[in-house]
N, C-alpha and C positions, 0 to 999 in steps of 0.2 A: 472573747470578752476582754475589754481593757480592764486593768486592775488598779487598785488604789496606789500601789507602789509605782506603777507606770505614770499615774497622774502626778505623783510627787516628783518623779524624774522630769516629766514634761514641764512642770512649774519651775523647777530649778533651771532647766535649759532656757525657758522664756525669760526669766529674770537675768540670767547671765548675758543674754542677747539684748537686754534692756528694752524688751518689748513693752509697749504702752499698756496701761491698765485695761482699756476696753478690749484690746486684742488678747490679753491674758484670759479675760472672761469668755470671749468667743471660743478660743481654742480649748479651754477646759470644759465649757458647756458641751461642745461637740464630742469631746473625749468621753464624757459621762453618759452618752446616749445608751439607753436600755438598762441603766442601773435602777435598782428597785425603790419603790415607794414604801415607807414605813411611817405611820403616823407619829408626829412629834420628833422625828429624827432630823438631824442637821449635820450630816456628814460622818456619823459614827459607822464603824465597820458593821456590815450586815452579817450577823451571827444568830444562831438560835437563841443564845442567851439574851442578846439585845432585843430580839423580837418578843421573847417571852416577857422580858421586863416591860416592854411597851404594851403588851396585852394586859398586864396587871394594872396599868395606869390609863386604860382606854375604855370607852363604852363598848357595849356588846357588838355593835356593828363593826367598829374598827378592830376590835379584838378578833372577830371572826375572819376578817380580811387578812389580818397579819398572819394568822395561823394557816389559812388556806394557801398562802403564797410560799410557805416554807415546808419542804419535804420532810424535815425532821419533826416539826411540830404537828403536821397533819397526818403523820403516821405512814406516809409512803416511803420513808427511809428509817431504818432501824436507829433507835436512839438509846442513849444511856441516861438514866434518870437518877437524880439525887435530890437534895433539899437545900435551898439557899435563900438568902435574904435579897430582896430587890432593892436596888439603889437608884436614886435620881440625882444626877449631877454630882456623884460622889458622896451623897448623903443618904443614909439609910432611911427608907420611908416606911419600913415595918411590914410590908406585904411579903408573903411567902409564895414561892413559885418553884416549879420543877427546874433543876439545874441541868443544862445540856452541854456536853463537851463541845468546844469549838471545832475539834477535829471532825465532828459529824458533818461539817460542810463539804467534805471531800466529794468531788464530782458534781456539786451543785453549780448551776450556770452562773450563780451570783457569788461564787467563792472568791474571796479576796477583794470585794468591792465595797463601796460605801453606800449608805442608804439615806433617804431624805423624805420629808414631806415637802409641800410646795414652798412654804416660806423658808424652810430649812435649806432648800436647794439654792435659792437666790442669796440667802445670807452667807452660805458657805462659799459660793462663787465669788462674791464681793470680798469676803475675808481673804481669799487667796491673792486678791489684787490689792490688799491693804486697806479696804474700805469696811468699816464696821457699821452694821445696821442695828439700831436699838428696836426693841419690840418683840414680844414672844410670838405673835401671830400676824397674819397679813394686815388685819385692821389696825393693830397697834403700830406696826411698821409704817403704814400709810399716815397715821395720825401724828407720828413723831416728827415735828417740823424740822428738827436739826438733822434728820436723815437726808433731806432733799435740798437741792439747789433750784429745781424747777419741776413742776408737775401740771397735769391738766387732763382733760377728757381725751379719749383715744383718737378722736378725729383730728386732734391737733398734734399728735405725736410726731416728733422730728424723725424722718426716715433714716437719716444717716448716723444716728447716735445710739449707742448701747444704752438701754434703760430698763427699769423694772416695769412690768405691766400688771394690772390688777383687774379682777372681775368683781364688780359691786352687785350684791344681791340685797335688796331692801336697803338697810342702813349700814351693812357690814361688807368688808372685802372678803369674799369667800374663796378666792384663789389668786395666786400670783405666779409670775414667771419672769423670764429675762428675754427682752427683745434684742436681737443680734445686731440691729442697726445696719442691716445689709441692703436697705432700700426696698426689700420685698415684703417687709412686715414679718419676717421669720421670727418665731419665738421658740425657745426651748424651755420646757417646764416639767415638773414632776407630778404625774397623776397616774397611778398604778406603776408606771416606770418613767424614767426621764425620756421625753419624746419631743417631737417637733409639733409646732402649731403655727398659726398665722394670725396677725392682728388686723389684717385688712380685708378679710373675706366677709361675706354677708353672714356667715354662721359663726364668726369669731365671738368667743365669750368675753373678750377683753373690753373693758369700759374706760380704764384710766391708765396713765403712764406717769413715771416719776424718775428723774435723774438724780442719783446719789451725789451728795456734796463731795467734792474732791476727785470725782472720776474724770472730769474734763477740766482744762484750764478755762478761765473766764474768756480768754481770747477765742478759744475753740467754740465755746457756746455762742458767743456773739457772732462768729462767722456763720453759725447755723441758724441765726436769726433769733436767738434766745437772749434777752437782756436780763441780767441777774445782778444781785448785790454782791460785788466782789468780796466783801468782807465775810460773807457767809460761805463762799466756795472753798472750803477747807475741810479736810478730814477731821471728824470729831472722834476723839478717843475716850474710852470709858473702861471701867472694870470689865475684863473679859476680852479686850482688844489685844492684838499681838502683832508682831512683825517689826519691820525696820523703823516705822514711825514711832513705835513705842520705845525702841532703843534710843532714838534721837531724843525723845522726851526724857528718858531716864538720864541720858548724858547731860541735858540742860539742867535738870533738877539737881544733879550731883554737882555740876560746876557752879551754878548760880545760887543754890539754896542749901548746899551741904547735906544733901539727902542720903548719900552713901548707899544708893540702890545698886543691886546687882544688874548689870547691863544685859539682861536675858531676853528682852523684847516681849515680856509677858506683863500685862497690866493687871497685877494682883492687888492684894490688900495693902502691901507696903507702898507700892506706887501710888495707889489711891490716897493713902494717908499723906504722902509727900505732896501730892497735887493740892489737897485741901489746905495743908499748911502754907504752901506757896500762895494760894488764892487768898487766904486770910491776911497774909502779910502785905499783899498788893491791892487790897481793897476790892477784890472781886467776889462774886457770888460763890460761896463755899459749897460746891456740889460734887467735887471730885471728877467733873467732866471737863475734858480739855477741848474747848471750842475755840472759835476765832479770837476771842479776847484773852483767853489764857495763853494761847499760842503767841499773841502779840506781846503780852507781858513778858514772855520768855524770850522775846526778840525774834519771833518767826512769823512772817505773814503767811507762809505756806510751808508745810513740812518738806515739800520737794525743793523749796527755795528757788524755783525757776519760774514761778507764776508772774505774769505782768504786774507791775506795781506803779505807784505814783512817784517813786523815788527820784527818777531822772528829772521830772518837772520840778519837784520840790528843791532838789539840789541846785539846779540852774537858777531858779527864781531867787532863792536865798543868797546864792553866791553873787548874783548880779547886784544885790542890794548891800551885802555886808563885805564882800571882797576878802574875807578871811576864812580859809578852808577849815581851820581849827574850830572856828565859831560855828560854821555851817554844820560840820559833823557833830559837834556837841549838842547843838540845837535839835538836829534830826534824830539823834539817839534818844533824846527825851520825848520828842513827838512820837517816835516809834513805840516807846514804852507806854505812852498814854493811849494811842489810838491805832497803832499798826499802820500809820500814815494813811488812814482812811477818813476822809473829810465828813462822811455822814455817820460816823461811829457814835452810837448812843451808849452811855454807861450801862454795863450789864444789869445792874439793879433796876435801871429804867426800863429795859426790855421786859424784865420779869414783872415789874409793878404795873406797867401800862399794857402789857400784852401786845406790844408792837415790835416789829423788826426795825432795824435801823432805817431801811427804805420807807417803811410805813410811817414812822415818826417824822422823817424829813418831809414826806409828801403832805402829812397832816399840818405841819407848821407852815409849809409853803402855801397851802390852800386856805389856811385860817380856821380849819375845823378844829385844830389844836391851837388855841388862841395865843397871841403874843404874850399875854399875861401868864398863861399857863406855862409857856416856854420859859419865860423869865424866872418864874417862881418854883419850878418843879425840883430844883436842886440836883438834877441829873447832869453829869458831865456830858459834853457834846463836842464833836468836831476834832480837828487835828490836835488841838491843845487841851481837849476835854474842858472847855470853858464851863464853869459851874455856877459862880456867883451871879445873882440876878442882874447886877449892873453890867457885868461883862457879857452875859448872854443877850441882854437888851441891846447893847452896843453892836454886837455881832449881827443880830437880826435887822436892826436899823441900817447897818452898813450893807447887808445883802439886798434889802429893799431899795436902797439908794443906787445900787449897781444894777438892779433889775435881774438878779440871779437867784437861784435856789440858795437857801441857807446852808446847804451841803456842798456848794460849788467849791472846787479845789482852788482855782485861781483867786476867787474872792477871799477865801479864808487866808490864803498866803498874804495877800495885800493887807487884810485886816490885822493879821499877826504882826507884820512888820511895823505898821502904824502904831499898834498897841505897845510894842517894845520901845519904839522911839519916844513916844510921847507920854506913856503911862508908866513905863519902867526904864527911865533913862539910865539908871545905874547898871541894869542888866545889859542895855544896849551898849554902853561904854565898855563893859567887861567883854562883850562879844567882839567889838571892834579891835580890842587890844589883847585878846587871848593869845597866849603863846603855846598852848597845848589843848588837845581835845578835852582832857580832864578838867582844865581850868574853865573852859567854856561850858562844859556839861554841868559842873557844880553850880555855876552862876544861874543857869536856867532851872536846875532842880531846886535849889535852896531859896531862890529869890523871885522866881517866876511861876513855876508849876506848884511848888510847895506842897507835895503830897504828904500824907500822914507818915509814910515810911521815908525818913531822911537819913537812914543809917548809913554807915560806911559801906556796908555790903551793897546797898542800893545805889549809892553814889558810884561805886566801882562798876556795878553792872551797867548802869546807864552810860558811863564813859566807854565801856567796852562796846556797847551798841554803836556809839558814835564813832569809835575807832574803825569799825567795819566800813562805815560810810567814807571815812577819810581814806582808808586803804583802797576802796573801790573807785572813788572819784578824784581824789587830789592828785593822783599820778598823771591824770590826763585832763588837767584843767582847761576849760574853755573860758578864757578871760575876756572874750569879746563882749561888748555891751549890746544888748538888744533893746531897742527903744520901747518894745511892747512890754518888757518885763523889768527894765531898769527903773528902780524906784528911788534912786538917789536924786 
């Protein structure tokens, strides 16, 4: 039987080899075959103490099954009994139970392994690959929109991609597992033990599939025929998350917000408090959850920083018009802070208030189901520059209509942005044309064009630093040739 220590060694080896997330999940799922099922377990070590704890928190059927599977608890192996308090998540819950010594596991086929229930197995697998699922059960996992970048009925499941699968019974998801994306419909799930199943047979229990956000790049999804909102395809971190992405978050909060967090990769109470403080200072929804907009405000489109972005197009278009690399970099740093360079980005409070994703909002505006008047007057920032005032949003929408494009079209918004700077903000335009540093250009955009509530020195410096990254990336290899399709001079 493979052991938990062996799984840790395998995971360390896979990460050292820079194996992609889906392959980490495949390898670990295979490694865990035959590990035991324990109700409400999510990767804890399988011991009599843990099983006894779970018996005290389960109904009679689950408690009987937990006891039956353990030689110590069912009396087929000699045990040493004491008296102890039962704990749930490190918190005393007041129930009393027999205390069994861990050493009693000696000789058991499950000695030294971890235990799971169905949703605990998928959550644990994804966590080892740096993906955090919210929701305590299969139904709540499925219902949490931020968990997924794409989902649907099982008949539409992409055969070549690792994803979660679910079984719906009446109105609830009664079971979940992990499809291996091997083309055959192979599934590994935990039911009595970790075992194999299949999603494509006539007797398959699976009814739905879902791909976790951040598991694949947007480009990989599109190659598989899945069109997604790129701004949503990013790992969401929350209290309880851990790993390298949390370390990166802590580094950013320390550097940009003076958080003084220990860089331990654990998203605990102090990290959550620092996130909330950052969100408050940057006009974001204060929920302590690090999703696409909080990442963008921190200057990150993707925690892996290698996902495809709009940066190349934006740089070249702006440079063709302005011809000043300091200006383009300073402007892009501000756009990045506002929207993550995502043209269909709706202000976070708008998503929450309207109950719409960025893509849904954009489609509703384009179709007219969300009227032009509603778009103008809702006071929610939208687009690359997070246009907010009614007159500016009206002008943006009218410009999109005149060009025959979506209001979220990147090329259209860049053309509108340049015209707005030239004719409505001539002072900012002049400052950009003559800027002698990224900071000078960035401050002009921040203080006289974007004009957010937070205009502190810290925010000025942060946005200039974002711009400097673009300068360092693009200015060393400038393409100064003029393209008639993008040259707006």
